N, C-alpha and C positions, 0 to 999 in steps of 0.2 A: 616583643617580636615573636611571631609564630615560628614553629619549627620549619614550616615550608618556606617562609621568607628567609630564614637563616640558611637553609639548604640552597636555595636559589642564589643568594648572595655569595655563599662559599663557592658554588660552581662558577659564577662569574669571576670571583676573585682568583680562581686557579690561574687565569691568564694574566692577572695583575697582582703583583706582590702586596701582601698585607703589611700595613704600617701601624705603629702605635704612637699615640700622641696624648698629651695632657691639654685639655681645654680649660682655660682659666675661668674662675668664678664670675668675672666681670667681662662684659663686652666693651668694646672701645668705639666711640663715634669716629667714623672715617668717611671720606668722600673720594670718589673716583669720578665717574660721570654722574653718579647719583649718590645721595647720602644713605648710609646704612650704619648698623651697629655690628661691627666685625667681631667674629670670634677671635680670641687670642690663643694661639696654639704653640706648644713647644714639643720638639722631637729630638731624641738622641743627643741630649746635652747641648743643643743649639739654643740660642736666645729665642724667647717668645717672639712670634710675628703675627700680625693681623691676617686673618683669612677672610678676604672680602666677600667671596661667594658662598661661604658656609659649607655645611656637610649635609648631603642628602640623607634624610632619615634621622638626623640628630636634632633634639629639642633642647636648647640651652635653658637652664634654670638659674636665674640671678642668685649669686651667693654660693653656688655649688660648683666645685671643681670636678671635672670628669676625666677619667682615664678611658680611652677608647681605642678600638682597632677599626681601621678603614682601608679602603683601597682607592686607587686613582684609576679613572676610566677615561680614555681619550674620547673626545667628541668627534663624530664623523664630520659634522658641518657646524663648527662654532660660529656664533655671531661675530661680526667684524670687530666689535669692541669688547667681546666677552672672552672668557678663558678657553683654552684648548682642551681642558680636562675638567672633570667634576670629581669631587670626593664623595664616597659613598660609605656610610656607616655599616660596619659589620656587627660590632658589639660594644656595649658600655661595660667595661671591666670593673670599674669602681667609681663611686661618687662620694664626695665628702663636702659638707658645708664648711666653708673656710672664711666667709665674710659675715661678721656679726655686728660690727660697728659701722657708723656712717662712712661713706666713701664719696669721692668726687669724680664726676665724669666731666672731661674737658672737651668742649665743642670747638672745632677749628673755624677760622674766619671764612665762611662760605655763604653768608647771607641767610635769610629766613628759610625755614623748612624742617628743622629738627623736631618741632612740636606742632601738633594740630589739636584743635579743640578750644574750649572756653570754660569759664567758671573755675572749678577746683579740680577738674579731671582733664588730662591731656593724653594724647597718644604720642609716644616717642618712638616712631618707626616700629610699631608692633608691640611695644611695651606700654602698659597703662601707668601713668604717673598721676598721683594724687598729691594735693598740697593745700596749704592755707591760702586764702585769697591774696594776701600781700606777697607771698612767695610766687604765686601763679602770675601776678601782674609783673613781677620782676623777670620771670621766665619769658613772658611775651615780649617785653621790652628788649631783653638780651637777644632773643631769637630774631627779632626784626633788625637788630643792629648789624653792621658790617664787621664787627669785632669778635674775637674769640671770647668765650665765657665758660664758666664752670658752674655745675649744679651739684650741691651736696645732696646725696640720696641716702635713704635707709631702706632696708628690706621690709616687706610686709609678710603676712601669712601666705599670700599667694605668690608663687615663684615667678609670675609674669607681671607683677605689679610692684612699683617702687613708690616711695614717699619722698617728695622733694622738700628739703628743710631750709635751704639757703642758696643764693646765687652770688657768684663772684665775677666781677668784670675785669 
């Protein structure tokens, strides 16, 4: 972030209290009116909760837990089904890689739409997923079903790309 951007954000934040949170190393599949990968945040010894609308200015990196400061800004004319406020990043205080082993993402029963693409590369709502042909075929079948399913993932060298290794129904 440039110094000018930080200065502007601090001036805006003067009217809005600054908050600190921990953003988990993994995002969580969640659905409201649309499917998304929610950030999982924890504040002030409260249990972690999904943040459906994200944090403006924050870029999540799979496997990396982030300590951040942000402020809440009330929206003048929110969409009828949207939030009344937005969260705006002020600063990333600390980042640490906390996930090194395979992990599972669980997808709720909402019908198809978590994955798009074909072959051995998919888009999972903005995250690239690569896999072996057999695993990709299982992902397609699971995503088309009306049932919940899980996908075991691994990190790659690119923090926005995951490798799918197994599917569980």
